[in-house]
C-alpha positions in Angstrom: 161.2 106.2 104.4 163.7 103.6 102.8 162.4 100.2 101.9 164.9 97.3 100.6 162.5 95.0 98.5 163.6 92.4 95.6 160.9 92.8 93.0 160.5 92.6 89.0 159.8 95.6 86.3 156.2 94.5 85.3 155.7 97.7 83.7 157.7 101.0 82.2 155.8 103.9 80.9 157.6 106.9 80.0 157.1 109.9 82.3 158.0 113.5 81.6 161.5 114.6 79.6 163.5 111.8 81.4 161.4 109.8 84.3 159.6 106.8 84.2 156.9 105.0 86.2 157.6 101.5 87.2 155.0 98.9 87.9 157.0 97.0 90.4 155.9 93.1 91.4 157.6 92.5 94.9 157.0 88.8 97.1 156.3 91.1 99.8 154.7 94.1 99.2 152.6 93.0 96.1 152.2 95.1 93.1 154.1 99.1 93.8 154.2 101.9 91.2 157.3 103.8 92.2 158.8 106.7 90.1 162.6 106.5 88.6 164.1 110.1 88.2 166.5 111.0 84.9 166.1 107.0 83.9 165.9 108.2 79.9 169.6 110.3 79.9 172.2 108.3 78.2 174.6 108.5 81.5 171.9 107.2 84.0 173.5 104.6 85.9 170.2 103.5 86.9 168.7 102.5 83.2 169.4 99.2 83.3 166.5 98.8 86.3 163.2 100.4 84.2 164.0 97.5 81.7 161.0 94.8 81.4 161.6 91.9 83.2 164.8 93.3 85.5 164.8 90.9 88.8 166.8 93.4 91.2 166.6 94.6 94.8 165.3 97.8 94.7 165.8 100.7 97.4 162.6 102.8 97.4 162.4 106.3 99.2 158.7 106.5 100.3 157.3 109.5 101.0 153.6 110.2 101.3 152.3 107.0 100.1 154.4 107.3 96.8 157.9 105.3 95.8 161.1 106.4 94.0 163.7 104.3 92.8 166.8 105.6 94.6 169.0 102.6 93.9 168.9 98.7 92.6 171.2 95.5 92.5 170.6 93.9 89.3 170.4 90.3 90.1 169.2 89.0 86.3 167.6 91.3 83.3 166.9 88.1 81.5 168.3 90.0 78.4 168.1 86.8 76.2 164.0 87.0 76.1 164.7 90.1 73.7 166.2 87.9 70.9 163.2 85.5 70.2 160.4 87.5 69.9 157.6 84.3 70.6 159.3 83.7 73.9 159.4 87.7 74.4 155.6 87.6 73.6 155.6 84.7 76.2 157.1 86.6 79.0 155.3 89.8 78.8 151.9 87.8 78.5 153.5 86.4 82.0 153.9 90.1 83.3 150.2 90.9 81.7 148.6 87.7 84.0 150.8 89.6 87.4 149.1 92.9 86.4 145.5 92.0 86.3 146.4 89.8 89.7 148.0 91.5 92.3 147.2 94.0 94.7 149.2 96.7 96.3 150.1 95.5 99.9 149.5 91.6 99.4 151.9 89.1 99.8 152.8 86.8 96.2 155.6 85.2 97.3 154.5 81.2 95.6 153.6 83.3 92.5 156.7 85.9 92.2 158.4 82.6 92.4 156.4 81.5 89.5 157.0 84.2 87.9 161.1 84.2 88.1 160.9 80.4 87.2 158.7 81.2 84.0 161.2 83.9 83.1 164.2 81.9 83.2 162.4 78.9 81.4 161.6 81.5 78.7 165.1 82.3 78.8 166.6 79.2 78.1 166.5 78.0 74.4 165.9 74.4 75.4 162.4 74.7 77.1 158.9 75.1 75.1 157.9 78.9 75.6 154.1 77.8 75.4 154.2 75.2 78.0 156.3 77.6 80.1 154.0 79.9 79.8 150.9 77.5 80.6 152.7 75.9 83.8 153.1 79.8 85.0 149.4 80.4 84.0 148.5 77.5 86.1 150.5 78.6 88.8 148.9 81.9 88.4 145.3 80.3 88.6 146.2 78.5 92.1 147.8 81.5 93.8 144.9 83.7 93.2 142.2 81.3 94.5 141.2 79.3 91.4 143.1 76.0 91.3 142.4 73.6 88.3 142.0 70.0 89.3 143.3 67.9 86.2 143.9 65.0 88.4 141.8 63.1 86.3 143.0 63.1 83.2 145.2 60.7 84.6 142.8 57.8 84.9 142.1 58.3 81.3 143.5 55.7 78.8 143.6 56.8 75.1 142.7 60.2 74.0 140.3 62.5 75.0 139.7 64.6 71.5 136.8 66.4 71.7 135.6 65.1 75.0 137.4 67.5 77.2 135.7 71.0 78.3 136.2 73.0 81.0 133.4 73.0 83.4 133.3 76.9 85.0 130.7 76.0 87.8 132.7 73.6 89.2 135.7 74.7 88.4 137.6 71.4 86.4 137.5 69.7 83.4 
C-alpha cells in the first residue's frame, strides 16, 4: 500500500552500505521510521530527502507495518541553516524536542506548523535564533499538554529579577 504524506526529517541514521533509516515527522501520522534505499550513492535521486530538516511530500510504501520511501517532492530544504552553527544547533534542538514528544500514529498538526515556523525563522538572518527556539519550545509544551501561564507578567511593573521562578506543582511562574 502506498501513502503520501508531508513530513520533515528529524533524524537520519546510516543503515547498511548505501541505505538510511529516516525518522520523519508527519502532521497526520506523527513519528514515522522509514527506510530509504541507495540514498548514499553519488547518483541517488532521493539524496535530498534524507537530509536533516528536509520538508517534503514523501511517498511511502507500507509492508508489514514497515515503511520505505519510494519518492519525495521537495517543499523546502532549509539549507541555509548549515551556514550558521548557532542556527543549525537551534534547529537540531527543535528536532530533538519533537523526537522526545512525538508518538507514532498520533496527529500533531499544531506542533508540525510550529516546527515549520521555527525552521523558517531560523533560516532568516534577521531573526534571533534563541528567541525563535524558545518560542517553539513553548508551542511544544502547549501541544504536549504542559501549557505555561505567563499572563501575570503583563501585570508586573518594573524588573522581576530574582523573584521569578517556576513552580512545577502549579505549572506556572
